[in-house]
KOLFITOR-388459 format. One record per residue: residue in three letters; x, y, z of N, C-alpha, C, CB in turn. Coordinates in pm, 1 decimal. Each point is the difference from the previous one (the first is absolute). Glycine has a CB too. Layout:
BEGIN
(site ALA,(X,Y,Z),(X,Y,Z),(X,Y,Z),(X,Y,Z))
...
This chain:
BEGIN
(site MET,(-1998.5,-619.8,2693.4),(94.3,-4.3,-90.2),(85.6,-63.0,23.2),(-44.6,152.3,-54.5))
(site THR,(163.7,-259.9,25.0),(152.5,-38.1,-43.1),(42.5,33.9,-85.3),(-6.4,-138.9,67.4))
(site LEU,(114.7,222.4,-45.2),(105.5,27.2,-103.1),(58.9,-71.8,-36.3),(18.1,139.0,50.8))
(site LYS,(44.6,-199.6,62.8),(107.1,-98.7,22.4),(-8.4,-88.6,-117.7),(-5.5,8.0,254.3))
(site GLY,(78.5,-35.9,-349.1),(50.0,-97.9,-107.4),(-64.8,-13.1,-98.6),(80.2,-104.7,131.7))
(site ARG,(-156.1,230.1,-176.9),(-90.7,75.3,-82.6),(77.4,-26.8,-186.1),(-76.4,219.6,259.6))
(site ILE,(157.4,-180.5,-176.7),(94.4,13.8,-152.4),(46.1,-82.1,-74.4),(61.5,134.5,76.9))
(site LEU,(-86.3,-301.6,-5.4),(25.4,-78.7,-98.7),(-116.8,-47.8,-63.2),(192.7,-47.6,102.1))
(site ASP,(-252.9,92.4,-92.4),(-139.7,-17.1,-82.0),(-40.7,88.2,-126.9),(-71.6,-61.9,224.8))
(site PHE,(98.9,169.3,-206.6),(33.7,111.5,-116.4),(-33.1,-50.5,-121.1),(183.2,94.9,108.9))
(site SER,(-163.9,-52.5,-212.1),(-40.3,-44.7,-161.6),(188.2,88.0,-61.7),(-411.8,30.8,-25.2))
(site LYS,(379.4,-142.9,-27.8),(162.8,89.7,-103.0),(-12.4,134.7,-32.7),(47.9,-195.1,-142.4))
(site GLU,(-184.3,258.1,130.5),(56.2,148.9,-102.7),(-43.0,60.4,211.0),(-121.0,34.9,-440.5))
(site ILE,(111.0,-30.6,529.5),(52.0,12.3,122.8),(121.6,16.3,51.7),(-149.9,-89.4,-6.0))
(site LYS,(179.6,-29.3,2.5),(111.2,-33.1,-13.7),(116.6,66.6,-68.3),(-135.0,-156.5,31.8))
(site GLY,(158.6,193.0,-122.1),(45.6,53.0,-117.4),(-7.5,183.5,25.3),(-96.0,-251.0,-156.8))
(site LEU,(-8.4,256.9,175.8),(9.8,161.6,79.7),(24.8,26.5,69.7),(-86.0,43.4,-40.1))
(site ILE,(155.0,-135.9,161.5),(37.7,4.8,146.6),(155.0,15.3,-65.9),(-202.5,-167.7,185.8))
(site VAL,(243.0,33.4,-247.4),(125.6,-19.1,-45.0),(42.3,146.9,-52.1),(-38.1,-264.2,-57.6))
(site LEU,(-4.0,342.5,-66.7),(30.5,89.2,-25.7),(9.2,129.9,66.8),(-51.1,-136.2,-135.9))
(site TYR,(-40.7,149.4,270.8),(-18.6,140.5,46.9),(128.6,-46.4,101.3),(-304.3,105.3,-29.2))
(site LEU,(409.2,-230.3,57.1),(69.5,17.6,93.3),(107.7,21.5,-76.2),(-106.8,-112.6,172.7))
(site VAL,(138.4,49.2,-316.7),(100.6,103.5,-77.6),(22.2,73.2,18.4),(-21.3,-33.3,-102.1))
(site ILE,(-96.3,108.8,42.1),(14.9,154.1,4.2),(39.9,45.4,147.5),(-184.3,29.4,-192.9))
(site THR,(128.9,-42.5,260.1),(44.2,95.8,151.8),(129.1,-73.2,57.6),(-270.7,67.8,88.4))
(site SER,(301.1,-185.6,-108.9),(153.2,-39.8,-35.0),(80.8,76.5,-43.6),(-63.1,-162.9,-39.8))
(site ILE,(47.4,200.3,-81.7),(97.8,78.3,-50.9),(-12.7,142.8,-11.9),(38.3,-186.1,-97.8))
(site GLY,(-133.1,259.0,158.1),(-5.9,101.8,76.5),(82.9,23.8,107.8),(-184.4,-19.4,-72.6))
(site PHE,(145.5,-106.1,196.5),(72.8,-4.4,133.3),(126.1,-33.7,24.3),(-178.5,-38.4,49.3))
(site LEU,(248.9,-37.5,-179.5),(88.8,-24.0,37.9),(111.9,165.3,-76.0),(-96.0,-332.5,37.4))
(site SER,(7.9,354.5,-167.3),(132.0,105.6,-36.6),(-31.8,171.2,94.7),(29.1,-137.6,-317.8))
(site ALA,(-156.5,134.7,434.0),(38.3,85.3,81.2),(110.9,-58.3,120.0),(-236.3,112.8,-70.6))
(site LEU,(269.1,-235.3,45.4),(89.5,-23.2,117.6),(144.2,38.2,-88.8),(-157.2,-217.1,164.2))
(site GLN,(141.4,210.6,-257.5),(166.0,31.7,-104.4),(-14.4,142.0,0.5),(29.9,-209.1,-200.2))
(site PHE,(-134.5,270.4,246.4),(17.8,200.7,10.5),(-1.8,-45.8,151.1),(-166.6,200.4,-224.2))
(site VAL,(140.8,-229.5,280.3),(48.4,-9.5,179.8),(155.9,-5.0,41.5),(-215.7,-149.3,31.0))
(site ASN,(244.9,31.7,-159.2),(121.2,-8.6,30.3),(111.7,104.5,-50.3),(-87.4,-221.0,15.4))
(site VAL,(85.5,288.5,-132.2),(84.7,65.4,-71.8),(-32.3,126.9,123.6),(-2.3,-110.8,-306.3))
(site THR,(-125.9,154.6,365.1),(5.7,178.1,66.6),(13.1,-36.8,104.1),(-139.3,156.2,-107.7))
(site THR,(196.4,-264.6,206.7),(2.9,-65.7,97.0),(153.3,-50.9,51.0),(-243.8,-44.6,-81.3))
(site GLU,(362.6,31.5,-48.4),(34.8,-39.3,65.5),(35.0,-209.9,41.5),(-104.8,296.2,7.7))
(site GLY,(7.5,-351.8,-67.9),(-15.5,-90.1,18.8),(-105.9,-14.3,110.2),(210.7,-27.5,-104.7))
(site GLY,(-267.5,150.8,163.0),(-136.2,-19.5,98.7),(69.2,-18.4,125.6),(-180.2,-122.3,-159.9))
(site GLN,(295.9,208.7,154.5),(111.5,-7.0,109.6),(-67.5,124.7,114.7),(251.6,-78.5,-192.8))
(site PRO,(-219.9,32.6,323.1),(-112.8,154.4,52.8),(85.7,157.3,-24.7),(-125.6,-164.9,248.5))
(site LYS,(192.3,136.6,-298.6),(117.3,123.8,-27.5),(-98.5,21.9,-140.4),(316.2,-75.3,114.7))
(site GLY,(-311.0,5.9,-205.2),(-74.9,69.7,-102.3),(-137.5,30.2,-20.8),(159.7,-79.8,-68.7))
(site ILE,(-227.7,-24.9,209.0),(-113.2,96.0,-47.9),(-42.5,123.7,95.3),(-86.8,-210.7,-116.1))
(site GLU,(180.5,217.0,220.4),(-0.8,146.7,34.4),(18.1,114.5,-102.7),(82.3,-96.3,193.9))
(site GLU,(50.4,59.3,-241.8),(67.6,62.8,-138.3),(-124.8,110.2,-62.0),(164.7,-259.0,-72.0))
(site ASN,(-229.2,106.7,15.9),(-147.1,-27.5,-104.3),(-71.2,157.4,43.7),(-62.5,-338.8,19.9))
(site TYR,(2.9,386.1,80.2),(-98.5,20.0,59.4),(64.4,149.5,27.0),(-106.7,-256.7,85.4))
(site LEU,(221.1,261.7,54.0),(65.3,131.6,31.7),(53.5,53.3,-110.1),(48.9,-59.0,208.4))
(site GLY,(4.8,-36.9,-279.1),(158.9,91.4,-62.6),(110.8,-82.5,87.6),(-97.0,300.7,-35.0))
(site ASN,(228.3,-250.4,-104.8),(88.1,13.1,90.0),(95.1,100.4,-38.3),(-40.8,-216.7,65.9))
(site GLU,(-25.2,368.2,-65.5),(59.9,105.9,-75.9),(116.6,13.6,161.5),(-251.4,147.2,-224.6))
(site ASP,(294.3,-187.5,369.6),(67.8,70.1,73.7),(150.5,-126.5,-32.6),(-234.4,157.2,203.5))
(site ASP,(210.5,-216.6,-366.6),(111.4,-80.6,29.7),(66.9,15.7,-154.6),(-109.6,-181.9,213.5))
(site LEU,(244.4,291.8,-185.6),(3.8,16.4,-140.4),(118.8,-99.3,-59.4),(-93.9,258.2,25.2))
(site GLU,(118.0,-383.2,-3.8),(84.0,-126.3,-22.3),(-147.2,-58.5,-40.5),(252.4,-20.5,186.7))
(site ALA,(-355.4,18.0,-231.6),(-112.4,-40.2,-60.6),(56.6,-19.6,-123.5),(-173.1,108.2,129.7))
(site ALA,(159.9,-279.0,-189.9),(22.7,-2.6,-152.9),(-152.3,0.7,-62.1),(246.0,-146.4,11.0))
(site GLU,(-377.3,159.8,104.7),(-112.9,114.4,-81.8),(-67.5,86.2,58.9),(-40.6,-138.8,-125.5))
(site MET,(33.5,263.5,108.3),(-49.3,79.5,67.4),(-202.8,-26.0,42.8),(254.5,152.7,-129.1))
(site LYS,(-280.9,-145.1,243.7),(-143.6,-52.9,-19.7),(-64.2,99.3,111.6),(40.3,-283.8,-80.3))
(site PHE,(-171.8,313.5,13.6),(-64.2,147.5,85.5),(-98.0,-106.1,94.2),(-19.4,260.8,-220.6))
(site ALA,(24.1,-139.8,320.1),(-150.1,-22.0,68.5),(-133.4,1.2,-35.6),(116.1,70.0,111.9))
(site LYS,(-183.1,-165.4,-113.9),(-136.1,-37.8,-58.7),(-98.5,108.0,84.5),(56.0,-288.5,-56.3))
(site SER,(-105.0,383.2,-56.1),(-123.3,82.1,79.3),(-98.6,-67.6,61.6),(21.3,152.1,-145.4))
(site GLU,(-107.5,-91.2,234.3),(-121.4,-54.0,97.9),(-111.4,-11.7,-130.5),(54.8,143.1,283.4))
(site LYS,(-46.8,-127.9,-375.9),(-101.9,-38.8,-125.1),(73.5,-117.5,-56.1),(-98.1,245.9,-71.0))
(site GLN,(185.1,-263.9,-1.8),(18.5,-87.8,-46.1),(23.0,-143.4,135.7),(83.1,191.8,-231.6))
(site ILE,(-51.7,-189.2,324.2),(2.5,-98.1,122.3),(-139.2,-66.7,1.1),(169.0,146.2,148.2))
(site LEU,(-252.2,-2.2,-152.3),(-161.2,-39.5,16.9),(-68.1,-62.2,-138.7),(-24.7,210.3,180.5))
(site ASN,(79.1,-172.0,-274.0),(-22.5,-79.4,-118.8),(61.4,-157.7,14.9),(8.7,238.4,-139.4))
(site ILE,(98.4,-284.0,152.0),(48.1,-83.6,36.2),(-22.8,-57.1,75.8),(87.4,66.5,-69.2))
(site VAL,(-166.1,-48.5,162.4),(-99.2,-92.8,100.5),(-130.7,-30.3,-50.8),(99.9,99.9,188.5))
(site HIS,(-142.6,46.9,-226.2),(-164.8,-44.8,-88.0),(8.1,-102.8,-104.7),(-80.6,237.6,10.4))
(site ALA,(202.4,-218.5,-120.6),(-43.5,-58.3,-77.7),(33.6,-166.8,24.7),(7.4,232.9,-136.0))
(site HIS,(103.8,-258.1,215.5),(67.1,-127.8,36.0),(-116.7,-120.8,117.5),(280.1,184.0,-26.4))
(site MET,(-365.7,-93.9,137.8),(-113.3,-48.6,41.7),(-125.5,-78.1,-33.7),(100.4,145.6,59.4))
(site LEU,(-118.5,-51.6,-166.2),(-118.3,-2.6,-58.0),(66.0,-113.5,-152.1),(-133.0,300.6,122.1))
(site SER,(154.2,-273.4,-182.4),(27.0,-68.8,-124.9),(102.5,-182.2,71.0),(18.5,327.3,-192.8))
(site MET,(37.2,-320.9,349.0),(84.3,-139.2,-20.0),(-117.2,-15.0,210.0),(400.4,33.5,-232.4))
(site GLY,(-507.4,21.7,233.6),(-76.4,-51.8,65.8),(-89.6,-96.1,-76.7),(34.6,187.1,139.8))
(site MET,(-94.5,-95.1,-225.4),(-64.7,-116.7,-105.0),(4.5,-119.8,-55.8),(-8.4,142.0,-21.8))
(site LEU,(203.2,-105.4,-29.2),(72.4,-141.5,-48.9),(-43.9,-119.3,121.2),(242.6,142.1,-128.0))
(site PHE,(-172.6,-78.1,170.7),(13.4,-144.8,191.4),(-113.4,-13.4,23.7),(187.2,66.8,168.8))
(site PHE,(-348.4,-9.6,-184.0),(-134.7,-72.7,40.1),(-31.9,-73.3,-121.2),(-95.8,174.2,165.6))
(site ILE,(119.6,-124.1,-269.1),(-37.3,-99.0,-149.8),(101.0,-109.6,39.1),(-58.5,192.3,-227.5))
(site LEU,(184.9,-202.3,253.0),(34.3,-112.6,12.5),(11.8,-86.7,144.2),(89.7,97.7,-205.5))
(site ALA,(-131.0,-48.3,288.3),(-78.6,-31.3,117.1),(-87.8,-123.6,-30.1),(0.8,246.3,72.4))
(site ILE,(-101.1,-167.0,-111.8),(-168.8,-66.0,-79.6),(88.4,-121.9,-80.0),(-206.2,270.1,-75.9))
(site LEU,(293.6,-254.7,63.1),(39.7,-162.2,-135.5),(63.9,-62.9,112.5),(80.2,81.3,-296.0))
(site VAL,(23.0,-58.4,392.7),(13.1,-70.1,103.4),(-73.9,-84.6,21.6),(79.1,136.7,62.1))
(site ALA,(-209.2,-48.8,-25.3),(-122.8,-82.4,158.1),(-58.0,-62.7,-143.6),(-107.2,206.1,294.0))
(site LEU,(133.2,-249.9,-427.7),(-123.5,-84.4,-73.0),(132.6,-168.9,-40.2),(-222.3,297.6,-166.2))
(site THR,(301.1,-227.9,250.2),(74.0,-154.3,10.8),(37.7,-55.8,78.1),(50.6,29.7,-124.0))
(site PRO,(-31.1,-190.8,145.4),(-39.8,-76.3,85.9),(112.6,7.2,98.7),(-148.5,-133.7,-151.7))
(site LEU,(234.9,249.3,198.6),(132.7,56.2,90.9),(-119.1,-28.7,111.7),(207.1,225.5,-137.2))
(site SER,(-140.7,-263.4,282.3),(-35.7,8.1,110.4),(30.3,57.3,147.3),(-37.2,-133.9,-151.0))
(site GLY,(54.5,114.0,216.2),(87.8,30.8,92.9),(65.0,133.6,34.7),(15.8,-205.8,-57.3))
(site TRP,(79.4,283.6,171.8),(61.0,121.7,-32.8),(67.3,50.0,-93.9),(-12.1,-28.4,155.9))
(site LEU,(42.5,-88.1,-238.2),(1.0,82.9,-150.1),(-63.9,74.0,-82.7),(74.3,-123.3,10.7))
(site ARG,(-179.1,79.6,-38.9),(-164.2,21.0,-7.8),(1.1,146.1,26.7),(-104.9,-238.7,94.5))
(site LYS,(96.0,257.9,43.6),(-5.3,171.5,67.7),(81.5,73.1,-6.9),(-92.9,-47.2,132.8))
(site LEU,(240.8,-62.0,-126.2),(102.1,121.0,-48.7),(-22.0,75.9,-91.0),(134.6,-108.6,51.9))
(site LEU,(-130.7,29.5,-187.3),(-39.3,60.2,-162.7),(-191.1,68.1,-38.2),(220.9,-243.3,-85.1))
(site LEU,(-222.6,197.1,202.8),(-96.3,139.6,-66.4),(-22.2,107.7,67.4),(-117.0,-133.1,-99.2))
(site PHE,(174.1,179.5,237.1),(64.1,117.3,42.6),(82.6,66.1,43.3),(-104.0,-39.6,-10.7))
(site GLU,(236.8,-39.0,-38.6),(131.8,45.3,21.6),(8.4,129.5,-67.9),(96.0,-227.0,19.7))
(site PRO,(-89.1,172.7,-157.7),(43.4,120.8,-103.8),(-108.8,129.4,-22.1),(129.6,-202.2,-134.3))
(site LEU,(-270.0,234.7,181.0),(-40.8,58.2,30.9),(41.0,104.0,121.0),(-108.6,-163.4,-130.3))
(site VAL,(149.1,101.5,234.5),(108.8,41.7,138.3),(91.3,46.1,-83.7),(-21.3,-173.9,200.4))
(site SER,(93.3,94.0,-269.4),(146.5,67.5,-25.2),(24.0,144.6,-126.2),(74.5,-288.6,66.0))
(site VAL,(-238.3,274.5,-65.8),(24.2,158.1,-135.9),(-36.4,56.5,136.5),(-100.7,-6.8,-328.9))
(site PHE,(-38.8,51.4,434.8),(25.6,54.2,62.7),(149.7,86.8,83.0),(-210.7,-145.4,-58.0))
(site LEU,(256.2,44.5,118.3),(133.4,-0.7,5.6),(138.2,32.0,-56.1),(-136.3,-97.8,64.2))
(site THR,(71.3,97.2,-205.2),(152.0,20.1,-71.1),(-47.1,201.0,-33.6),(79.5,-347.5,-172.2))
(site PHE,(-203.4,322.7,104.8),(5.5,138.9,-8.2),(-75.3,124.0,67.9),(58.3,-113.6,-174.3))
(site GLY,(-90.1,38.8,284.4),(-39.7,64.8,157.1),(148.4,38.7,21.9),(-224.1,-163.8,120.5))
(site GLY,(344.5,122.5,-115.9),(121.6,6.4,66.0),(69.0,96.0,-92.1),(3.2,-236.0,114.1))
(site ILE,(1.9,251.9,-274.2),(19.3,44.4,-37.1),(-5.4,185.5,-25.8),(-14.2,-264.5,-3.7))
(site TYR,(-162.2,262.0,48.0),(-36.6,129.2,68.9),(32.7,33.1,86.4),(-122.9,-9.2,-62.4))
(site LEU,(190.7,-69.0,201.1),(38.4,54.0,95.4),(234.8,40.4,36.9),(-329.1,-154.0,62.0))
(site LEU,(301.5,43.9,-167.5),(143.3,20.0,-58.8),(-3.1,125.5,-42.2),(48.1,-218.4,-73.6))
(site SER,(-102.1,259.6,20.4),(8.2,130.5,-78.3),(-2.4,81.1,89.9),(-96.9,-47.7,-188.6))
(site LYS,(38.7,60.0,293.8),(-75.7,62.5,143.9),(162.3,55.3,61.8),(-269.2,-213.2,70.0))
(site GLY,(376.7,123.7,-39.3),(98.9,-38.7,64.9),(-16.4,-71.7,85.5),(73.4,143.9,-49.8))
(site ILE,(-101.7,-248.9,2.4),(-38.3,-131.8,89.9),(119.0,-113.5,-50.2),(-303.2,48.8,11.7))
(site LEU,(419.4,-13.5,-3.5),(94.3,-87.4,-83.0),(14.1,-110.0,31.1),(101.0,143.7,-41.8))
(site TRP,(-183.9,-203.6,136.3),(9.3,-166.0,87.1),(-114.8,-74.6,-129.7),(18.7,71.9,364.4))
(site MET,(-115.4,55.3,-418.2),(-71.5,-96.1,-99.2),(48.5,-74.1,-76.5),(-115.4,119.5,3.6))
(site LYS,(268.9,-124.2,-88.0),(37.7,-17.3,-89.7),(14.7,-164.4,-17.1),(82.9,247.4,9.9))
(site TYR,(-111.4,-262.7,132.4),(101.3,-102.5,52.1),(-163.2,-117.2,-64.9),(234.5,133.5,296.3))
(site VAL,(-380.6,-75.1,-196.6),(-118.9,-59.7,-35.5),(-16.9,1.6,-147.4),(-93.2,62.2,214.0))
(site VAL,(143.9,101.0,-291.9),(-61.2,-54.6,-143.2),(110.3,-86.5,-65.8),(-153.6,217.8,-45.9))
(site MET,(211.6,-274.4,35.2),(154.7,-120.5,-35.2),(-94.1,-145.8,42.3),(292.4,175.1,112.3))
(site VAL,(-301.0,-172.0,43.9),(-40.6,-120.8,36.9),(-155.6,-26.2,-46.1),(178.7,16.1,195.2))
(site SER,(-269.2,53.9,-210.4),(-166.6,13.8,-40.3),(28.0,-32.4,-165.4),(-116.8,225.0,202.6))
(site GLY,(224.1,-161.9,-282.5),(32.8,1.1,-123.6),(-25.6,-148.7,-34.5),(165.4,204.8,11.2))
(site ILE,(-48.3,-229.7,79.5),(71.2,-164.8,-31.2),(-97.5,-120.6,-1.7),(210.9,73.8,128.6))
(site LEU,(-308.4,-63.5,-22.1),(-109.9,-63.6,43.3),(-141.1,20.4,-102.2),(122.3,33.5,247.2))
(site MET,(-196.1,56.9,-229.0),(-28.1,41.5,-167.1),(-19.5,-95.3,-148.0),(142.7,175.7,112.7))
(site THR,(36.5,-182.4,-138.5),(60.6,-55.5,-53.8),(-6.2,-174.4,-42.9),(84.7,220.2,99.2))
(site LEU,(-52.5,-240.1,16.1),(-26.8,-143.3,46.5),(-98.7,-49.0,-35.9),(93.6,26.4,156.4))
(site SER,(-195.1,57.3,-110.7),(-174.4,-60.1,12.1),(10.0,40.1,-111.5),(-150.8,16.7,216.0))
(site TYR,(138.4,53.4,-283.0),(-63.4,21.3,-158.6),(42.6,-135.1,-88.5),(34.2,292.4,1.5))
(site ILE,(107.5,-327.8,-17.8),(93.0,-110.6,-40.3),(-108.8,-107.5,64.3),(287.2,112.2,6.4))
(site LEU,(-275.3,-139.9,121.9),(-69.0,-109.1,2.7),(-141.7,-20.5,-33.9),(157.2,-14.5,135.5))
(site SER,(-231.0,77.7,-90.5),(-143.3,40.4,-61.3),(-74.9,-51.7,-144.4),(86.5,196.4,126.9))
(site VAL,(40.3,-143.7,-178.3),(-54.2,-10.4,-116.3),(70.0,-153.8,-65.1),(-38.4,299.0,-18.5))
(site GLY,(135.5,-339.6,59.7),(31.2,-95.2,14.0),(-62.2,-144.1,32.2),(119.8,178.9,19.1))
(site PHE,(-165.9,-159.3,105.5),(-124.5,-78.6,-16.6),(-136.1,10.2,-77.6),(102.5,-17.3,179.8))
(site VAL,(-155.1,145.5,-220.0),(-99.8,38.9,-55.6),(29.3,-86.4,-140.5),(-42.1,246.6,141.3))
(site LEU,(144.9,-219.3,-215.6),(71.9,-40.2,-138.9),(-34.8,-184.8,27.9),(250.5,245.3,-36.3))
(site TYR,(-225.5,-309.8,147.2),(38.9,-142.4,20.7),(-181.3,-53.4,11.5),(304.5,25.9,156.5))
(site TYR,(-318.1,7.7,-74.8),(-154.5,-33.1,19.3),(-64.8,36.2,-161.6),(-14.9,78.2,305.0))
(site THR,(18.0,40.9,-360.8),(-72.0,1.4,-129.9),(59.1,-94.2,-70.9),(-60.0,220.4,-3.6))
(site PHE,(121.0,-317.6,6.0),(56.2,-68.2,-104.9),(-35.4,-109.9,11.7),(158.3,112.8,-27.5))
(site GLN,(-229.7,-163.2,178.3),(-25.1,-152.5,32.3),(-135.4,-4.2,-55.4),(144.2,-46.5,223.5))
(site GLY,(-192.2,-56.0,-209.4),(-143.6,-107.1,-65.6),(-49.8,78.5,125.3),(43.4,-305.8,-133.7))
(site ALA,(-166.0,188.0,93.8),(-105.9,17.4,152.0),(9.5,-62.3,103.4),(-140.4,33.6,-110.5))
(site LYS,(270.8,-26.5,144.8),(10.4,-67.7,168.6),(14.0,126.8,102.8),(149.4,-241.3,-75.7))
(site SER,(-203.7,130.9,203.9),(49.0,95.6,118.8),(76.3,9.7,129.4),(-155.0,23.5,-92.2))
(site ILE,(222.0,-11.3,145.5),(105.9,-10.3,92.9),(-78.5,74.7,124.7),(229.1,-1.4,-180.7))
(site SER,(-236.2,-87.2,248.4),(-35.9,41.2,203.8),(104.1,95.2,56.4),(-81.3,-258.8,73.7))
């Protein structure tokens, strides 16, 4: 069974459902980005490290942050890997339904799930004292966001197309 390009033939109801799903998940995703921005000084490596390991030693810190416990870290990793894994799996299925082909298609199918693993696995390892993981968390988070935006953009574009196909 070929999925490629099938989104073009979906009924208006199914296309409406897809659009509604993408709007709702995008609001959630973008609000989460704002939360990351606020809690990590704009996603900077130092802010990422302080958000999870605290800054109790910095007596001149504008805001005191305390290290997250192992229980808190495991809760963050567990909740985010499950929910974002499902989000990106569903989004990958939607991308697979578009006529998009080549390396960009493969990238958008697999990269976000790899980034979820690297971002939240990196947060766990950062909490264990592997400080260079803050850079992995930062880069994989950026790639995950770019992949999300591109995927949603392509799915929306093809959802609004008529019954044309692209080879």
